[in-house]
N, C-alpha and C positions, 0 to 999 in steps of 0.2 A: 210408923209403917215404912218399910223400905221401898224404893222404886220397883224392885222386882216383885214384892208382894202386891203393891198397887197394880202392876201390870197384870198379874194373874187374876185379880178381881174383875178388871175391866175387859169387856169383850174387844175393845179397840186398842190393839197393841202398836207401839211405835214402829216395829219392823214391818207390820202390815201396811201402815200409812206410807212409810218410805218405799216399800215395793210398789204401791199404787202410783206414787209419784214418778218412780223410775219408769214404770210402764207408760204413763202419760207422756213423759219427755221422749221416750223412744218413739211414740206415735207422732209426736210433734216433729221430731227429726225426719221420720218417714214422710210426713206431709210436705215438709220443706223440700226434701229430695225429689218428690213427685213434682212439685211446682217448678223446681229448677229444671228438671228434665223436660217439662212442658215448655218452659221458656226457651230451651235450647232447641226444641223441635220447631217452634214458631220462627225462630231467628235463623235457622239453618239455611233456608233458601236465600235469605239476604246475605249471609256469610259466603255462600257459593257465588252469587253475583259479584260481590266485592273482590273475591279471589280472581274471578274472570277479568274484572276491570284492572286489577293490579298487574295480572299477567298479560293484558291486552289481547285477550282471546274471547271469542264468543262462547258464552255458556248458556245453555238452555235448561230451564227448569220446568217441570210440569206445572201447568197453570191451573190445576184443579183446585188449589187451595186446601188440599187435604192435610197438609202439614200444619197449617194455621188452625184448622178445626181440631185436629188431634191435640195440638199443643195447648190450645185454650181449654179443651176438656180436661187435660192432665192438670193444668193449673187449678181448674175448678175442683177436681177430684182431690188434689192436695189440700185445698182449703177446706173442703168437707171433711176430709180424714181428720184434720186438727179440730174442727168443730165437734165431730162425733167423738173424738178422743176425750175431749173436755167433758162432754155430757157423760161418757162412760166413767171418767174419773170421779165426777161428782156422785154418780149413782153407786159406784163402788165404795166411795168414802161414807156415804149414808148407810150402806149395807154393813160396813165394817163397825161403824158406831153402834148399830142396833144389834150387832152379833149374829146376823143372819145373811152371810155372804152367799150369793148364788151366781156362779160364773157364767159368762155368755161368750159365744163365738160370732155374734152378729157382725161386729166391725170387721174382724179379720176375713170372714166369709164374703162380706160385701166388697171389701177392697180387693181381695184376690179375684173375684169374678170380674170386676170393672178393669183391673190391670190386664186380665187375660184377654177381654174383649178389645181393649186398646192395643195390645200386642198383635192380635190378629189383624187389626186395621193397619197398624204400622207395617206388618209383613206384606199385606196386600198392596200398600202404597209403594213399598220399596221394590216389589216385583213389578209393578206397573211402570215405575219410573225407570227401571233398569233395562226394560225391553225396548 
């Protein structure tokens, strides 16, 4: 029996598995990007202070610690995105093996909602710190 005939008999096709892996890796890259952005947000006030020191000027930064909170939340969210992506990858793998795939949008909906909320917080922080 050829490989093509064998693939037609099995509900689990290599292309489906490879697409599942690509999707998982895309989510991992997204999670890493979110964590990197969170790190930048946390360290931005330190960067501004260092620039002021180098330029020998007094630089004032808001002391509300919002940037630290938002940055830490972003790093945690990136970590959770990778964890949920792995769980979704395993679930999809099991569904593909059984031949009963059921798509879900939970991960994208959750991530979009949280990023939207974080964006609103960042906008509020930037408006407050620029006034």
